[in-house]
A tleap script that builds the chain and sets N, CA, C and O, in Angstrom:
source leaprc.protein.ff14SB
mol = sequence {
  NMET PHE PRO GLY GLY PRO THR LEU GLY ARG
  SER PRO VAL ARG GLN ARG SER PHE VAL ILE
  LEU VAL ALA ALA VAL ALA PHE LEU LEU VAL
  GLY SER VAL GLY VAL TYR ALA TYR ASP SER
  SER ARG ASP ASP GLN ILE ALA THR GLY VAL
  LYS ALA GLY GLY VAL ASP ILE GLY GLY LEU
  LYS THR SER ALA ALA ARG ALA LYS LEU ARG
  ARG THR LEU SER VAL ARG LEU ASN ARG PRO
  VAL TYR ALA GLU TYR LYS GLY ALA ARG PHE
  ARG LEU ASP PRO ALA ALA ILE GLU LEU PRO
  ALA VAL THR GLY PRO LEU ASN ALA VAL MET
  ARG GLY TYR TRP ARG LEU VAL ARG ARG LEU
  CVAL
}
set mol.1.N position { 62.679 12.131 -10.524 }
set mol.1.CA position { 62.719 12.499 -11.019 }
set mol.1.C position { 63.482 13.751 -11.181 }
set mol.1.O position { 63.972 13.861 -10.057 }
set mol.2.N position { 64.002 15.027 -12.037 }
set mol.2.CA position { 64.206 16.075 -12.188 }
set mol.2.C position { 63.150 17.585 -11.589 }
set mol.2.O position { 62.081 18.166 -11.769 }
set mol.3.N position { 63.889 17.594 -11.123 }
set mol.3.CA position { 62.939 18.645 -10.190 }
set mol.3.C position { 62.989 19.625 -10.853 }
set mol.3.O position { 64.017 20.256 -11.098 }
set mol.4.N position { 60.787 20.136 -11.606 }
set mol.4.CA position { 60.533 21.680 -11.884 }
set mol.4.C position { 60.233 20.323 -14.198 }
set mol.4.O position { 59.941 20.563 -15.369 }
set mol.5.N position { 60.760 18.634 -12.948 }
set mol.5.CA position { 60.839 18.147 -15.187 }
set mol.5.C position { 58.943 17.358 -14.894 }
set mol.5.O position { 58.115 17.613 -14.020 }
set mol.6.N position { 58.916 16.765 -15.613 }
set mol.6.CA position { 57.424 16.334 -16.111 }
set mol.6.C position { 56.882 15.069 -14.877 }
set mol.6.O position { 57.659 14.277 -14.343 }
set mol.7.N position { 55.876 15.113 -14.702 }
set mol.7.CA position { 56.043 14.046 -13.615 }
set mol.7.C position { 54.976 12.728 -14.647 }
set mol.7.O position { 54.646 12.922 -15.817 }
set mol.8.N position { 54.670 11.657 -13.959 }
set mol.8.CA position { 54.371 10.504 -14.420 }
set mol.8.C position { 53.435 10.549 -13.529 }
set mol.8.O position { 53.509 11.019 -12.394 }
set mol.9.N position { 52.362 9.953 -14.155 }
set mol.9.CA position { 50.583 9.031 -12.999 }
set mol.9.C position { 49.624 10.657 -13.213 }
set mol.9.O position { 49.418 11.483 -14.102 }
set mol.10.N position { 49.376 10.499 -12.247 }
set mol.10.CA position { 47.562 10.952 -11.952 }
set mol.10.C position { 48.844 12.529 -11.248 }
set mol.10.O position { 50.059 12.716 -11.196 }
set mol.11.N position { 47.884 13.108 -10.946 }
set mol.11.CA position { 48.078 14.279 -10.061 }
set mol.11.C position { 47.250 14.203 -8.854 }
set mol.11.O position { 46.019 14.203 -8.865 }
set mol.12.N position { 48.141 14.124 -7.606 }
set mol.12.CA position { 47.298 13.869 -6.031 }
set mol.12.C position { 45.734 14.555 -5.865 }
set mol.12.O position { 44.779 14.114 -5.226 }
set mol.13.N position { 45.847 15.877 -6.735 }
set mol.13.CA position { 44.481 16.600 -6.741 }
set mol.13.C position { 43.053 15.783 -7.310 }
set mol.13.O position { 41.907 15.864 -6.867 }
set mol.14.N position { 43.572 14.992 -8.432 }
set mol.14.CA position { 42.966 14.125 -9.565 }
set mol.14.C position { 42.195 12.510 -8.384 }
set mol.14.O position { 41.099 11.973 -8.225 }
set mol.15.N position { 43.535 12.357 -7.877 }
set mol.15.CA position { 43.795 10.866 -7.286 }
set mol.15.C position { 42.755 10.907 -6.935 }
set mol.15.O position { 41.805 10.503 -7.605 }
set mol.16.N position { 42.654 11.505 -5.568 }
set mol.16.CA position { 42.129 12.121 -4.514 }
set mol.16.C position { 40.144 11.972 -5.013 }
set mol.16.O position { 39.210 11.293 -4.586 }
set mol.17.N position { 40.275 12.849 -5.921 }
set mol.17.CA position { 38.729 12.936 -5.911 }
set mol.17.C position { 39.056 11.686 -6.788 }
set mol.17.O position { 40.020 11.343 -6.104 }
set mol.18.N position { 39.009 10.774 -7.731 }
set mol.18.CA position { 38.968 9.563 -7.801 }
set mol.18.C position { 38.772 8.229 -6.938 }
set mol.18.O position { 38.197 7.144 -7.029 }
set mol.19.N position { 39.524 8.886 -6.116 }
set mol.19.CA position { 38.520 7.390 -4.537 }
set mol.19.C position { 37.525 8.756 -4.009 }
set mol.19.O position { 37.376 8.358 -2.854 }
set mol.20.N position { 37.213 9.286 -4.025 }
set mol.20.CA position { 36.731 10.120 -3.549 }
set mol.20.C position { 35.120 9.836 -4.418 }
set mol.20.O position { 34.315 9.104 -3.842 }
set mol.21.N position { 34.878 10.215 -5.271 }
set mol.21.CA position { 33.740 9.087 -5.956 }
set mol.21.C position { 33.488 7.884 -6.442 }
set mol.21.O position { 32.394 7.544 -6.892 }
set mol.22.N position { 34.725 7.008 -6.362 }
set mol.22.CA position { 34.645 5.280 -6.005 }
set mol.22.C position { 33.695 4.983 -4.881 }
set mol.22.O position { 32.663 4.325 -4.751 }
set mol.23.N position { 34.648 5.919 -3.934 }
set mol.23.CA position { 33.769 5.565 -2.238 }
set mol.23.C position { 32.349 6.111 -1.586 }
set mol.23.O position { 31.818 5.641 -0.579 }
set mol.24.N position { 31.744 7.448 -2.563 }
set mol.24.CA position { 30.891 7.194 -2.366 }
set mol.24.C position { 29.891 6.902 -3.805 }
set mol.24.O position { 28.884 7.604 -3.705 }
set mol.25.N position { 29.880 6.169 -4.954 }
set mol.25.CA position { 29.833 5.156 -5.722 }
set mol.25.C position { 28.866 3.875 -4.998 }
set mol.25.O position { 27.707 3.574 -5.280 }
set mol.26.N position { 29.885 3.183 -3.857 }
set mol.26.CA position { 30.409 1.871 -3.578 }
set mol.26.C position { 29.245 2.499 -1.954 }
set mol.26.O position { 28.057 2.177 -1.948 }
set mol.27.N position { 29.550 2.938 -1.346 }
set mol.27.CA position { 28.136 3.375 -0.086 }
set mol.27.C position { 27.135 3.889 -0.515 }
set mol.27.O position { 26.244 3.885 0.334 }
set mol.28.N position { 26.777 4.461 -1.703 }
set mol.28.CA position { 25.015 3.925 -2.260 }
set mol.28.C position { 25.128 3.037 -2.614 }
set mol.28.O position { 24.093 2.474 -2.255 }
set mol.29.N position { 25.719 2.325 -3.162 }
set mol.29.CA position { 25.128 1.031 -3.330 }
set mol.29.C position { 24.894 -0.259 -3.245 }
set mol.29.O position { 24.203 -1.177 -3.687 }
set mol.30.N position { 26.226 0.181 -2.073 }
set mol.30.CA position { 26.021 -0.891 -0.457 }
set mol.30.C position { 24.327 -0.597 0.440 }
set mol.30.O position { 23.661 -1.490 0.963 }
set mol.31.N position { 23.936 0.995 0.390 }
set mol.31.CA position { 23.063 1.495 0.990 }
set mol.31.C position { 21.905 0.712 0.449 }
set mol.31.O position { 21.275 -0.097 1.129 }
set mol.32.N position { 21.521 1.140 -1.479 }
set mol.32.CA position { 21.105 0.542 -1.756 }
set mol.32.C position { 20.346 -0.820 -1.997 }
set mol.32.O position { 19.148 -1.046 -2.166 }
set mol.33.N position { 21.638 -1.799 -1.949 }
set mol.33.CA position { 20.834 -2.928 -1.553 }
set mol.33.C position { 20.406 -3.504 -0.010 }
set mol.33.O position { 19.593 -4.364 0.331 }
set mol.34.N position { 21.303 -2.659 0.743 }
set mol.34.CA position { 20.368 -2.775 1.895 }
set mol.34.C position { 18.678 -2.692 2.430 }
set mol.34.O position { 17.849 -3.316 3.093 }
set mol.35.N position { 18.778 -1.978 1.964 }
set mol.35.CA position { 16.936 -1.085 2.053 }
set mol.35.C position { 16.930 -1.699 0.925 }
set mol.35.O position { 15.999 -2.346 1.405 }
set mol.36.N position { 17.097 -2.285 -0.464 }
set mol.36.CA position { 16.174 -3.164 -0.831 }
set mol.36.C position { 15.967 -4.292 0.684 }
set mol.36.O position { 15.065 -4.244 1.520 }
set mol.37.N position { 16.842 -4.995 0.636 }
set mol.37.CA position { 16.988 -6.584 1.339 }
set mol.37.C position { 16.212 -6.304 2.541 }
set mol.37.O position { 15.402 -7.145 2.930 }
set mol.38.N position { 16.429 -4.858 3.368 }
set mol.38.CA position { 14.841 -4.927 4.300 }
set mol.38.C position { 13.341 -4.745 3.924 }
set mol.38.O position { 12.297 -5.103 4.468 }
set mol.39.N position { 13.615 -4.085 2.840 }
set mol.39.CA position { 12.053 -3.774 2.416 }
set mol.39.C position { 11.859 -5.862 1.908 }
set mol.39.O position { 11.121 -6.580 2.582 }
set mol.40.N position { 12.529 -6.328 0.894 }
set mol.40.CA position { 12.082 -7.202 0.374 }
set mol.40.C position { 11.911 -8.721 1.813 }
set mol.40.O position { 11.456 -9.863 1.747 }
set mol.41.N position { 12.501 -7.967 2.865 }
set mol.41.CA position { 12.069 -9.495 4.062 }
set mol.41.C position { 10.896 -8.969 4.716 }
set mol.41.O position { 10.456 -9.548 5.709 }
set mol.42.N position { 10.160 -7.582 4.111 }
set mol.42.CA position { 8.959 -7.115 4.844 }
set mol.42.C position { 7.523 -6.799 4.367 }
set mol.42.O position { 6.510 -6.164 4.657 }
set mol.43.N position { 8.048 -7.611 3.483 }
set mol.43.CA position { 6.506 -8.178 1.834 }
set mol.43.C position { 5.600 -8.399 2.146 }
set mol.43.O position { 4.816 -8.162 1.228 }
set mol.44.N position { 4.836 -8.966 3.466 }
set mol.44.CA position { 4.265 -9.238 3.925 }
set mol.44.C position { 3.730 -8.597 4.959 }
set mol.44.O position { 2.957 -9.379 5.512 }
set mol.45.N position { 3.755 -7.428 5.574 }
set mol.45.CA position { 3.497 -6.189 7.431 }
set mol.45.C position { 3.886 -4.592 6.393 }
set mol.45.O position { 4.811 -3.939 5.911 }
set mol.46.N position { 2.131 -4.659 6.568 }
set mol.46.CA position { 1.929 -3.734 6.095 }
set mol.46.C position { 2.415 -2.387 6.553 }
set mol.46.O position { 2.401 -2.357 7.783 }
set mol.47.N position { 3.072 -0.646 5.732 }
set mol.47.CA position { 3.720 0.023 6.866 }
set mol.47.C position { 2.639 0.314 7.741 }
set mol.47.O position { 1.493 -0.127 7.656 }
set mol.48.N position { 3.198 1.257 8.765 }
set mol.48.CA position { 2.364 2.530 9.978 }
set mol.48.C position { 1.740 3.139 9.080 }
set mol.48.O position { 1.874 3.029 7.861 }
set mol.49.N position { 0.729 4.093 9.931 }
set mol.49.CA position { 0.273 4.466 9.355 }
set mol.49.C position { -0.939 4.698 8.168 }
set mol.49.O position { -1.346 5.786 7.760 }
set mol.50.N position { -1.426 3.227 7.707 }
set mol.50.CA position { -2.344 2.650 6.577 }
set mol.50.C position { -3.842 2.281 7.155 }
set mol.50.O position { -3.998 1.556 8.138 }
set mol.51.N position { -4.788 2.805 6.506 }
set mol.51.CA position { -5.599 3.260 6.850 }
set mol.51.C position { -6.582 2.561 5.375 }
set mol.51.O position { -6.551 3.132 4.285 }
set mol.52.N position { -7.574 1.000 5.665 }
set mol.52.CA position { -8.626 0.843 4.919 }
set mol.52.C position { -9.988 1.321 5.377 }
set mol.52.O position { -10.115 1.430 6.596 }
set mol.53.N position { -10.744 1.542 4.825 }
set mol.53.CA position { -12.243 1.782 5.692 }
set mol.53.C position { -11.972 2.604 6.409 }
set mol.53.O position { -11.302 2.884 5.415 }
set mol.54.N position { -11.794 3.277 7.090 }
set mol.54.CA position { -11.126 4.344 8.412 }
set mol.54.C position { -10.496 3.122 9.160 }
set mol.54.O position { -9.967 3.501 10.204 }
set mol.55.N position { -10.380 1.686 8.940 }
set mol.55.CA position { -9.965 1.219 10.195 }
set mol.55.C position { -8.134 1.465 9.986 }
set mol.55.O position { -7.680 2.010 8.980 }
set mol.56.N position { -7.465 1.075 10.858 }
set mol.56.CA position { -6.033 1.572 10.858 }
set mol.56.C position { -6.078 -0.561 10.911 }
set mol.56.O position { -6.770 -1.507 11.287 }
set mol.57.N position { -4.836 -0.230 10.256 }
set mol.57.CA position { -4.165 -1.587 10.021 }
set mol.57.C position { -3.365 -1.508 9.308 }
set mol.57.O position { -3.300 -2.087 8.224 }
set mol.58.N position { -2.316 -0.505 9.944 }
set mol.58.CA position { -0.778 -0.487 9.146 }
set mol.58.C position { 0.051 -1.146 10.784 }
set mol.58.O position { -0.190 -1.054 11.988 }
set mol.59.N position { 1.026 -1.759 9.977 }
set mol.59.CA position { 2.174 -2.534 10.932 }
set mol.59.C position { 1.604 -4.145 11.293 }
set mol.59.O position { 2.151 -5.084 11.871 }
set mol.60.N position { 0.297 -3.993 10.689 }
set mol.60.CA position { -0.031 -5.928 11.271 }
set mol.60.C position { -0.003 -6.389 9.564 }
set mol.60.O position { -0.093 -5.858 8.457 }
set mol.61.N position { 0.115 -7.241 9.951 }
set mol.61.CA position { 0.375 -9.016 8.196 }
set mol.61.C position { -0.723 -8.824 7.891 }
set mol.61.O position { -1.724 -8.532 8.545 }
set mol.62.N position { -0.431 -9.096 6.207 }
set mol.62.CA position { -1.316 -8.956 5.199 }
set mol.62.C position { -2.697 -9.941 5.951 }
set mol.62.O position { -3.849 -9.513 5.885 }
set mol.63.N position { -2.401 -11.139 6.572 }
set mol.63.CA position { -3.541 -11.683 7.278 }
set mol.63.C position { -3.934 -10.976 8.216 }
set mol.63.O position { -5.049 -10.523 7.960 }
set mol.64.N position { -3.476 -10.603 9.366 }
set mol.64.CA position { -3.843 -9.775 10.322 }
set mol.64.C position { -5.172 -9.168 10.141 }
set mol.64.O position { -6.310 -9.243 10.605 }
set mol.65.N position { -4.531 -8.563 9.295 }
set mol.65.CA position { -5.117 -6.650 8.527 }
set mol.65.C position { -6.870 -7.671 7.637 }
set mol.65.O position { -8.041 -7.390 7.384 }
set mol.66.N position { -6.046 -8.720 7.515 }
set mol.66.CA position { -7.711 -9.046 6.543 }
set mol.66.C position { -8.737 -9.675 7.276 }
set mol.66.O position { -9.896 -9.834 6.892 }
set mol.67.N position { -8.095 -10.132 8.693 }
set mol.67.CA position { -9.233 -10.418 9.617 }
set mol.67.C position { -9.731 -9.627 10.405 }
set mol.67.O position { -10.806 -9.821 10.974 }
set mol.68.N position { -8.768 -8.283 10.592 }
set mol.68.CA position { -9.520 -7.283 10.854 }
set mol.68.C position { -10.726 -6.843 10.414 }
set mol.68.O position { -11.908 -6.858 10.759 }
set mol.69.N position { -9.751 -6.284 9.183 }
set mol.69.CA position { -11.324 -5.904 8.076 }
set mol.69.C position { -12.373 -6.674 8.279 }
set mol.69.O position { -13.374 -6.055 8.641 }
set mol.70.N position { -12.488 -7.842 8.165 }
set mol.70.CA position { -13.684 -8.335 8.085 }
set mol.70.C position { -14.453 -8.265 8.988 }
set mol.70.O position { -15.623 -7.957 8.763 }
set mol.71.N position { -14.019 -8.526 10.224 }
set mol.71.CA position { -14.751 -8.222 11.565 }
set mol.71.C position { -14.824 -6.688 11.664 }
set mol.71.O position { -15.855 -6.246 12.169 }
set mol.72.N position { -14.326 -6.218 11.449 }
set mol.72.CA position { -15.208 -5.018 11.778 }
set mol.72.C position { -15.600 -4.035 10.622 }
set mol.72.O position { -16.117 -2.954 10.903 }
set mol.73.N position { -15.331 -4.443 9.168 }
set mol.73.CA position { -16.476 -4.214 8.409 }
set mol.73.C position { -17.920 -4.387 7.678 }
set mol.73.O position { -18.835 -3.685 7.246 }
set mol.74.N position { -17.406 -6.334 7.861 }
set mol.74.CA position { -18.396 -6.609 8.487 }
set mol.74.C position { -19.478 -6.096 9.450 }
set mol.74.O position { -20.567 -6.447 8.995 }
set mol.75.N position { -19.629 -5.391 10.623 }
set mol.75.CA position { -20.568 -5.049 11.759 }
set mol.75.C position { -21.100 -3.804 10.258 }
set mol.75.O position { -22.217 -3.381 9.957 }
set mol.76.N position { -19.814 -3.566 9.662 }
set mol.76.CA position { -21.189 -2.089 9.780 }
set mol.76.C position { -21.946 -1.811 8.402 }
set mol.76.O position { -22.832 -1.073 7.971 }
set mol.77.N position { -20.596 -3.413 7.695 }
set mol.77.CA position { -22.558 -3.547 6.095 }
set mol.77.C position { -23.539 -4.007 6.638 }
set mol.77.O position { -24.612 -3.439 6.432 }
set mol.78.N position { -23.497 -5.119 7.458 }
set mol.78.CA position { -24.766 -5.518 7.539 }
set mol.78.C position { -25.438 -4.983 8.117 }
set mol.78.O position { -26.445 -5.584 8.492 }
set mol.79.N position { -25.267 -3.694 8.470 }
set mol.79.CA position { -26.493 -2.683 9.459 }
set mol.79.C position { -27.521 -2.444 8.119 }
set mol.79.O position { -26.932 -2.472 7.038 }
set mol.80.N position { -28.969 -2.215 8.071 }
set mol.80.CA position { -29.787 -1.931 7.010 }
set mol.80.C position { -28.779 0.331 7.007 }
set mol.80.O position { -27.989 0.918 7.747 }
set mol.81.N position { -29.565 0.688 5.682 }
set mol.81.CA position { -29.287 1.756 5.550 }
set mol.81.C position { -30.428 2.186 5.203 }
set mol.81.O position { -30.962 1.154 4.795 }
set mol.82.N position { -31.454 3.319 5.041 }
set mol.82.CA position { -32.152 3.813 4.684 }
set mol.82.C position { -31.299 4.691 3.680 }
set mol.82.O position { -30.087 4.902 3.631 }
set mol.83.N position { -32.712 5.277 2.628 }
set mol.83.CA position { -32.547 5.692 1.411 }
set mol.83.C position { -33.582 6.248 1.409 }
set mol.83.O position { -34.370 5.918 2.295 }
set mol.84.N position { -34.012 7.332 0.404 }
set mol.84.CA position { -35.354 8.490 -0.021 }
set mol.84.C position { -35.163 8.502 -1.313 }
set mol.84.O position { -34.031 8.638 -1.777 }
set mol.85.N position { -36.420 8.338 -2.199 }
set mol.85.CA position { -36.240 8.232 -3.382 }
set mol.85.C position { -38.019 9.000 -3.967 }
set mol.85.O position { -39.106 8.958 -3.390 }
set mol.86.N position { -37.768 9.403 -4.821 }
set mol.86.CA position { -39.483 10.528 -4.243 }
set mol.86.C position { -40.087 10.802 -3.429 }
set mol.86.O position { -41.302 10.636 -3.535 }
set mol.87.N position { -39.776 11.109 -2.756 }
set mol.87.CA position { -39.895 11.843 -1.031 }
set mol.87.C position { -40.601 9.827 -0.888 }
set mol.87.O position { -41.349 9.746 -1.862 }
set mol.88.N position { -40.610 9.275 -0.597 }
set mol.88.CA position { -40.658 7.571 -0.077 }
set mol.88.C position { -39.619 7.584 0.063 }
set mol.88.O position { -38.735 8.079 -0.636 }
set mol.89.N position { -39.541 6.610 1.725 }
set mol.89.CA position { -38.310 6.330 2.451 }
set mol.89.C position { -38.000 5.142 2.287 }
set mol.89.O position { -38.984 4.552 1.842 }
set mol.90.N position { -36.842 4.237 2.456 }
set mol.90.CA position { -36.870 2.923 1.430 }
set mol.90.C position { -35.709 2.687 3.332 }
set mol.90.O position { -35.021 3.547 3.882 }
set mol.91.N position { -36.022 0.918 3.877 }
set mol.91.CA position { -35.582 0.739 4.747 }
set mol.91.C position { -34.270 -0.507 3.279 }
set mol.91.O position { -34.466 -1.409 2.465 }
set mol.92.N position { -33.224 0.207 3.730 }
set mol.92.CA position { -32.457 -1.418 2.677 }
set mol.92.C position { -31.042 -2.427 3.752 }
set mol.92.O position { -29.951 -2.230 4.287 }
set mol.93.N position { -31.789 -3.232 3.589 }
set mol.93.CA position { -31.128 -4.408 4.337 }
set mol.93.C position { -30.046 -5.249 2.682 }
set mol.93.O position { -30.260 -5.406 1.480 }
set mol.94.N position { -29.105 -5.505 3.501 }
set mol.94.CA position { -27.754 -5.867 2.863 }
set mol.94.C position { -28.523 -7.600 2.789 }
set mol.94.O position { -28.434 -8.105 1.670 }
set mol.95.N position { -29.274 -8.531 3.939 }
set mol.95.CA position { -29.225 -9.406 4.320 }
set mol.95.C position { -30.504 -9.701 2.820 }
set mol.95.O position { -30.526 -10.490 1.875 }
set mol.96.N position { -31.445 -8.551 3.320 }
set mol.96.CA position { -32.288 -9.130 1.414 }
set mol.96.C position { -31.967 -8.461 0.149 }
set mol.96.O position { -32.423 -8.440 -0.995 }
set mol.97.N position { -31.054 -7.952 0.766 }
set mol.97.CA position { -30.282 -8.523 -1.440 }
set mol.97.C position { -29.236 -8.832 -2.097 }
set mol.97.O position { -28.686 -8.543 -3.160 }
set mol.98.N position { -28.969 -10.057 -0.439 }
set mol.98.CA position { -28.104 -10.634 -0.604 }
set mol.98.C position { -26.416 -10.100 -1.631 }
set mol.98.O position { -25.752 -10.209 -2.661 }
set mol.99.N position { -26.519 -9.680 -0.677 }
set mol.99.CA position { -25.000 -8.358 -0.869 }
set mol.99.C position { -23.771 -9.461 -0.350 }
set mol.99.O position { -23.624 -9.955 0.768 }
set mol.100.N position { -22.797 -9.687 -1.835 }
set mol.100.CA position { -21.652 -10.490 -1.122 }
set mol.100.C position { -20.884 -10.255 -0.178 }
set mol.100.O position { -21.138 -9.363 0.631 }
set mol.101.N position { -19.687 -11.086 -0.095 }
set mol.101.CA position { -18.984 -10.934 1.465 }
set mol.101.C position { -17.890 -9.371 1.487 }
set mol.101.O position { -18.329 -8.812 0.482 }
set mol.102.N position { -17.124 -8.718 1.872 }
set mol.102.CA position { -17.247 -7.372 2.143 }
set mol.102.C position { -15.414 -7.899 1.195 }
set mol.102.O position { -14.589 -7.096 0.761 }
set mol.103.N position { -15.315 -9.492 1.154 }
set mol.103.CA position { -13.712 -9.896 0.453 }
set mol.103.C position { -13.913 -10.383 -1.229 }
set mol.103.O position { -13.075 -10.845 -2.004 }
set mol.104.N position { -15.514 -10.048 -1.454 }
set mol.104.CA position { -16.325 -10.818 -2.401 }
set mol.104.C position { -15.231 -9.521 -3.991 }
set mol.104.O position { -14.822 -8.362 -3.914 }
set mol.105.N position { -15.193 -10.294 -4.861 }
set mol.105.CA position { -15.113 -9.428 -6.197 }
set mol.105.C position { -15.635 -8.052 -6.662 }
set mol.105.O position { -16.859 -7.996 -6.536 }
set mol.106.N position { -15.075 -6.903 -7.170 }
set mol.106.CA position { -16.230 -5.849 -7.375 }
set mol.106.C position { -17.312 -6.168 -8.590 }
set mol.106.O position { -18.103 -5.225 -8.592 }
set mol.107.N position { -17.458 -6.565 -9.021 }
set mol.107.CA position { -18.299 -7.156 -10.068 }
set mol.107.C position { -19.587 -8.195 -9.679 }
set mol.107.O position { -20.535 -8.342 -10.450 }
set mol.108.N position { -19.487 -8.882 -8.394 }
set mol.108.CA position { -21.057 -9.054 -7.412 }
set mol.108.C position { -20.826 -8.268 -6.462 }
set mol.108.O position { -20.464 -8.783 -5.404 }
set mol.109.N position { -20.942 -6.985 -6.529 }
set mol.109.CA position { -20.925 -5.898 -5.342 }
set mol.109.C position { -21.708 -5.205 -6.119 }
set mol.109.O position { -22.788 -4.875 -5.628 }
set mol.110.N position { -21.491 -4.906 -7.133 }
set mol.110.CA position { -22.341 -4.676 -7.870 }
set mol.110.C position { -23.147 -4.204 -9.119 }
set mol.110.O position { -23.415 -3.181 -9.749 }
set mol.111.N position { -23.509 -6.331 -9.106 }
set mol.111.CA position { -24.680 -7.183 -9.628 }
set mol.111.C position { -25.813 -6.619 -8.494 }
set mol.111.O position { -26.880 -6.078 -8.784 }
set mol.112.N position { -25.123 -6.982 -6.648 }
set mol.112.CA position { -26.691 -6.481 -6.364 }
set mol.112.C position { -26.446 -5.213 -5.536 }
set mol.112.O position { -26.716 -5.256 -4.336 }
set mol.113.N position { -25.836 -3.813 -6.210 }
set mol.113.CA position { -25.889 -3.247 -6.277 }
set mol.113.C position { -27.183 -2.763 -7.601 }
set mol.113.O position { -28.024 -1.881 -7.423 }
set mol.114.N position { -27.030 -3.640 -8.946 }
set mol.114.CA position { -28.426 -2.752 -9.484 }
set mol.114.C position { -29.361 -4.035 -9.467 }
set mol.114.O position { -30.026 -4.123 -10.500 }
set mol.115.N position { -29.610 -5.220 -8.395 }
set mol.115.CA position { -30.858 -5.605 -7.564 }
set mol.115.C position { -31.362 -4.808 -7.093 }
set mol.115.O position { -32.399 -4.377 -7.596 }
set mol.116.N position { -30.944 -4.371 -6.144 }
set mol.116.CA position { -31.652 -3.944 -5.791 }
set mol.116.C position { -32.249 -2.389 -6.059 }
set mol.116.O position { -33.068 -1.839 -5.324 }
set mol.117.N position { -31.529 -1.676 -7.538 }
set mol.117.CA position { -31.918 -0.675 -8.086 }
set mol.117.C position { -33.329 -0.878 -8.304 }
set mol.117.O position { -34.406 -0.473 -7.868 }
set mol.118.N position { -32.609 -2.130 -9.648 }
set mol.118.CA position { -34.610 -3.108 -10.237 }
set mol.118.C position { -35.179 -2.997 -9.352 }
set mol.118.O position { -36.200 -2.382 -9.661 }
set mol.119.N position { -35.168 -3.352 -7.759 }
set mol.119.CA position { -36.640 -4.161 -6.692 }
set mol.119.C position { -37.267 -1.686 -6.387 }
set mol.119.O position { -38.313 -1.043 -6.289 }
set mol.120.N position { -36.054 -1.455 -6.384 }
set mol.120.CA position { -37.162 -0.126 -6.008 }
set mol.120.C position { -37.926 0.804 -7.468 }
set mol.120.O position { -38.922 1.516 -7.591 }
set mol.121.N position { -36.705 0.264 -8.505 }
set mol.121.CA position { -37.659 1.448 -9.870 }
set mol.121.C position { -39.071 0.641 -9.640 }
set mol.121.O position { -40.078 0.967 -10.269 }
savepdb mol mol.pdb
quit
């Protein structure tokens, strides 16, 4: 056109800013989809550094973690516990009060607890 006359379209600075913005949004979108796909592929994998009941289960598959918890915690939970009540010492044997397995529902554990309390009082 004419030198110093009006220009049609956008200025180069605005056009460059728009291209940079579109590229950044596309990069974030592609990155988000990639992270989601990676996370979804590891649904049955427990994150590194996770502990349950003091047992390190990080990096294991859920089935392996359950097995490790059953092995480790069942030994601890099957030991007798000693308690003192009004000056008397009691030996609490888990087999005697019929506590459910480690993976049993919480209400079953609570029933076992109250059964024990009723026996002591």
